[in-house]
C-alpha positions as CSV (number, residue, x, y, z in Angstrom):
1,M,129.0,-146.3,-15.7
2,P,126.4,-144.0,-14.0
3,L,123.2,-143.7,-15.8
4,A,123.9,-139.7,-16.4
5,T,126.9,-140.2,-17.9
6,A,125.8,-143.5,-20.2
7,F,122.8,-141.7,-22.0
8,P,123.3,-137.6,-21.3
9,P,119.8,-136.0,-22.2
10,L,118.7,-133.8,-24.5
11,V,118.4,-130.5,-23.1
12,K,116.6,-127.8,-25.0
13,D,115.1,-124.5,-24.1
14,H,111.6,-123.3,-25.9
15,R,109.9,-120.1,-25.2
16,Y,106.8,-121.2,-23.8
17,L,105.1,-117.7,-22.9
18,R,105.5,-114.1,-23.5
19,H,104.5,-110.7,-21.6
20,G,105.8,-107.8,-23.7
21,N,108.8,-107.7,-24.4
22,R,109.7,-110.7,-21.2
23,Q,109.8,-114.3,-22.4
24,L,109.1,-117.3,-19.7
25,T,111.6,-120.0,-21.0
26,A,110.8,-123.8,-20.1
27,R,114.0,-125.6,-20.1
28,I,112.9,-129.6,-21.1
29,F,115.4,-132.6,-20.2
30,T,114.2,-135.7,-22.5
31,P,115.8,-139.0,-22.6
32,A,118.6,-139.7,-24.8
33,R,117.2,-142.9,-25.9
34,E,115.0,-144.7,-28.6
35,G,111.1,-144.7,-27.2
36,G,108.4,-142.6,-25.3
37,P,106.4,-140.7,-25.1
38,F,107.5,-140.0,-21.6
39,P,106.5,-139.5,-18.5
40,C,106.9,-136.1,-17.4
41,L,108.0,-134.0,-14.1
42,I,107.2,-130.1,-14.6
43,A,109.6,-128.8,-12.2
44,L,109.5,-125.7,-10.1
45,H,112.3,-123.6,-8.1
46,G,112.0,-122.0,-5.5
47,G,113.9,-118.5,-3.9
48,S,111.1,-116.9,-1.5
49,W,108.9,-116.2,-4.3
50,S,111.5,-113.7,-5.9
51,V,115.1,-114.9,-6.7
52,G,114.8,-118.6,-7.9
53,R,116.5,-119.7,-11.3
54,L,115.8,-122.0,-13.9
55,Q,118.6,-123.8,-14.3
56,D,118.1,-124.7,-10.2
57,H,116.5,-127.9,-11.6
58,D,119.7,-129.0,-14.1
59,G,120.5,-131.6,-11.8
60,M,117.4,-132.8,-11.2
61,G,116.6,-132.7,-15.2
62,R,119.3,-134.9,-15.9
63,F,119.4,-137.5,-13.5
64,L,115.7,-138.2,-14.2
65,A,116.3,-138.2,-17.9
66,A,118.5,-140.8,-17.4
67,R,116.3,-142.8,-16.2
68,G,113.5,-142.4,-18.5
69,F,111.4,-139.0,-17.5
70,A,111.3,-136.2,-19.3
71,V,111.6,-132.6,-17.0
72,V,110.3,-129.5,-17.6
73,A,111.9,-126.6,-15.6
74,L,109.2,-123.8,-15.8
75,S,110.3,-119.8,-15.6
76,F,107.5,-117.9,-14.2
77,R,106.8,-114.2,-13.1
78,Q,107.7,-114.0,-9.1
79,G,108.6,-110.8,-7.0
80,R,107.0,-107.5,-7.3
81,D,105.3,-109.0,-10.2
82,A,103.4,-110.2,-7.2
83,Y,100.7,-113.0,-6.6
84,P,98.9,-114.4,-8.5
85,S,101.3,-114.2,-11.5
86,S,103.1,-116.9,-11.0
87,L,100.1,-119.2,-10.8
88,L,98.9,-118.1,-13.9
89,D,101.9,-118.8,-15.4
90,I,102.5,-122.3,-14.1
91,N,98.6,-123.2,-14.7
92,Y,99.5,-122.0,-18.8
93,G,102.9,-123.9,-18.6
94,I,101.1,-127.3,-17.5
95,R,98.2,-126.9,-20.7
96,W,101.6,-126.1,-23.2
97,V,103.3,-129.0,-21.8
98,K,99.6,-130.9,-22.5
99,A,99.1,-128.8,-26.1
100,N,102.6,-130.0,-27.4
101,A,103.0,-133.4,-25.7
102,A,103.8,-135.1,-29.2
103,S,106.8,-133.3,-30.8
104,L,108.5,-133.0,-27.1
105,N,108.1,-136.9,-26.6
106,I,106.0,-136.8,-23.5
107,D,102.9,-138.4,-22.4
108,P,100.1,-136.1,-21.5
109,E,98.3,-138.4,-19.5
110,C,101.6,-139.1,-17.2
111,I,102.4,-135.7,-15.8
112,A,104.1,-134.8,-12.2
113,I,104.5,-131.3,-11.1
114,G,107.0,-130.8,-8.1
115,G,109.8,-128.4,-6.2
116,P,111.7,-127.5,-3.6
117,S,110.6,-124.7,-0.8
118,T,108.2,-122.3,-2.7
119,G,108.5,-123.8,-5.6
120,G,106.9,-126.8,-3.7
121,H,104.6,-124.4,-2.3
122,L,103.4,-123.1,-5.6
123,A,103.3,-126.9,-7.1
124,M,100.5,-128.4,-4.7
125,L,98.7,-125.1,-5.1
126,V,98.2,-125.2,-9.0
127,A,97.8,-128.9,-8.5
128,M,95.0,-128.5,-6.2
129,R,93.6,-125.6,-8.3
130,P,94.1,-126.6,-12.0
131,H,90.5,-125.4,-12.9
132,D,90.6,-121.8,-11.0
133,A,89.9,-119.4,-13.5
134,R,92.0,-116.4,-12.2
135,Y,95.4,-119.3,-12.6
136,A,93.8,-120.1,-15.7
137,A,92.8,-117.1,-17.5
138,I,95.9,-116.9,-19.8
139,P,94.7,-119.0,-23.2
140,L,96.2,-121.1,-25.4
141,P,96.9,-120.3,-29.1
142,A,93.5,-120.3,-30.8
143,G,92.9,-123.3,-32.6
144,T,94.5,-125.3,-29.5
145,P,92.2,-128.5,-28.4
146,R,90.4,-127.1,-24.6
147,L,92.6,-128.4,-21.9
148,D,93.5,-128.2,-18.2
149,A,96.1,-128.1,-15.6
150,S,95.7,-131.0,-13.5
151,V,98.4,-133.6,-12.9
152,R,98.1,-137.0,-11.8
153,A,101.1,-136.5,-9.1
154,V,102.9,-134.1,-6.9
155,A,106.3,-134.2,-5.4
156,I,107.6,-131.3,-2.9
157,R,110.3,-130.9,-1.1
158,W,110.3,-129.2,2.3
159,P,107.7,-126.7,1.0
160,M,106.9,-123.6,2.4
161,I,103.1,-124.7,2.4
162,N,101.6,-122.1,4.5
163,P,103.1,-118.6,3.8
164,L,100.8,-117.1,6.1
165,S,101.8,-118.9,9.4
166,R,105.4,-118.1,7.9
167,Y,104.6,-114.6,7.8
168,R,103.0,-114.3,11.8
169,T,106.0,-116.8,12.7
170,T,109.1,-115.3,11.8
171,N,111.5,-116.5,14.1
172,G,113.8,-114.5,13.4
173,L,113.6,-114.9,9.8
174,G,113.0,-111.4,9.0
175,K,115.5,-110.7,6.0
176,W,114.4,-113.8,4.4
177,L,110.6,-112.9,4.8
178,Q,111.2,-109.1,2.8
179,P,111.2,-110.9,-0.7
180,A,108.3,-113.1,0.4
181,I,106.3,-110.1,1.4
182,E,106.9,-108.2,-1.9
183,Y,105.8,-110.9,-3.6
184,W,102.4,-111.2,-1.1
185,Q,101.5,-108.1,-0.4
186,T,99.0,-108.3,2.2
187,E,97.9,-111.2,4.3
188,A,94.6,-111.7,2.1
189,N,96.7,-112.8,-0.6
190,A,98.8,-115.1,1.9
191,A,95.9,-116.5,2.9
192,D,94.3,-117.5,-0.5
193,G,96.9,-118.9,-1.8
194,N,97.5,-121.1,0.9
195,P,97.5,-124.9,0.8
196,M,96.9,-125.8,4.3
197,L,94.4,-122.9,4.9
198,I,92.4,-124.1,1.6
199,L,92.1,-127.9,3.3
200,A,91.2,-126.0,6.4
201,R,88.2,-124.1,4.8
202,G,87.4,-127.1,3.1
203,E,87.8,-126.0,-0.3
204,K,86.8,-128.2,-3.0
205,V,90.3,-128.7,-4.8
206,A,91.8,-131.7,-6.7
207,L,94.2,-134.1,-4.6
208,P,97.0,-136.3,-6.7
209,R,99.1,-138.2,-5.3
210,A,101.8,-136.4,-3.3
211,I,104.7,-137.2,-1.5
212,W,106.4,-134.5,1.1
213,I,109.9,-135.1,1.1
214,Q,111.4,-132.9,4.6
215,R,114.9,-132.8,5.9
216,R,115.4,-132.6,9.7
217,P,116.4,-130.5,11.4
218,D,115.4,-127.6,9.1
219,P,113.7,-124.7,11.1
220,L,112.2,-121.9,8.0
221,H,110.2,-125.3,7.0
222,D,109.5,-127.4,9.5
223,Y,108.4,-125.9,13.1
224,R,105.2,-125.6,14.7
225,D,102.5,-123.2,14.2
226,P,101.7,-121.6,17.3
227,E,98.3,-120.6,16.0
228,A,97.4,-123.9,15.0
229,T,95.4,-126.2,17.5
230,F,97.5,-129.4,15.8
231,P,99.9,-130.7,18.0
232,G,102.2,-131.4,15.4
233,N,104.7,-129.5,12.8
234,E,103.6,-128.2,9.6
235,P,104.6,-130.9,7.3
236,E,102.1,-133.6,9.6
237,R,99.8,-131.2,9.9
238,F,99.5,-130.7,6.4
239,V,99.7,-134.3,5.6
240,D,97.0,-135.3,8.2
241,A,94.3,-132.5,6.4
242,Y,95.1,-133.6,3.0
243,Q,94.4,-137.3,4.1
244,S,91.4,-136.2,5.5
245,A,90.0,-134.2,2.8
246,G,90.5,-137.4,0.7
247,G,94.2,-137.2,-0.8
248,E,97.0,-139.9,-0.9
249,I,100.0,-138.3,0.4
250,E,103.5,-139.6,1.9
251,L,105.6,-138.0,4.4
252,A,109.3,-138.2,3.6
253,C,111.8,-137.7,6.1
254,F,115.4,-137.8,6.0
255,A,117.1,-137.5,10.0
256,K,119.9,-135.0,9.0
257,T,120.2,-131.0,8.4
258,H,122.4,-131.7,5.2
259,V,120.7,-134.8,2.9
260,P,123.0,-135.9,0.0
261,F,121.2,-134.8,-2.9
262,A,121.6,-137.9,-4.6
263,A,119.2,-139.5,-1.7
264,V,116.7,-136.6,-2.5
265,L,116.4,-137.4,-6.4
266,Y,116.5,-141.2,-5.6
267,R,113.4,-140.7,-3.0
268,T,111.8,-138.6,-5.8
269,H,112.2,-141.0,-9.3
270,Q,111.1,-144.0,-6.5
271,F,107.9,-142.0,-6.0
272,L,107.3,-140.6,-9.5
273,R,108.0,-144.3,-11.3
274,D,104.8,-145.9,-9.3
275,A,102.6,-142.8,-9.1
276,L,103.1,-142.4,-13.0
277,A,103.1,-146.0,-13.8
């Protein structure tokens, strides 16, 4: 019997943040077994920084919870709320998980973050800038111990790592880019919230252990930036820059357009098991 069937997880939605009448939800998958506190993956949906959904991580949440991990899938502001709204919510969400770790049965010292496409971009960006005053602008409730948004590891899947490059090199992707333009609003914003350019600028950032999972071919995320001097595609370019800055990152490629989701899940699980040990 598969583990996902033998040990169905506990799933519960929590309101973790409110903006006026808007409620942001954390959907938490917890192993339905004795023990804990459990290592945790904070999962961010993709969707062009505009159209992703909380339930996009239900499969990942159930898979990892059956294998001893808690998964916290976050909703966050996006689209017309514009950059950097998402980062404020996610930074707060990480600190919220740490502040409530005991009641959630989560180990606050063993937290990773990740996601696909634009969710992967946001995961890497918030992990690299855990102390950025703009991103950490929303305070935790009064009386909460002071916490930061640092994480132990980052697991990203075909991330949109360089939004400015993707905007400038549309390659016929104009329709896809319309929601992204609404979110970024200016090229200056797309350059600021840009993990690739952050490394190129030599900004002092956190560099948690990371994995970039990439399927090929994938022209949306796996392409060569013609404005760059680096001879390879964006995945190799970012990995080279991250390693040159002193970080540990692995590029795990699947040479198929339609990679079975199970293969991605197992590779993610393997990485988290090692990185959060």
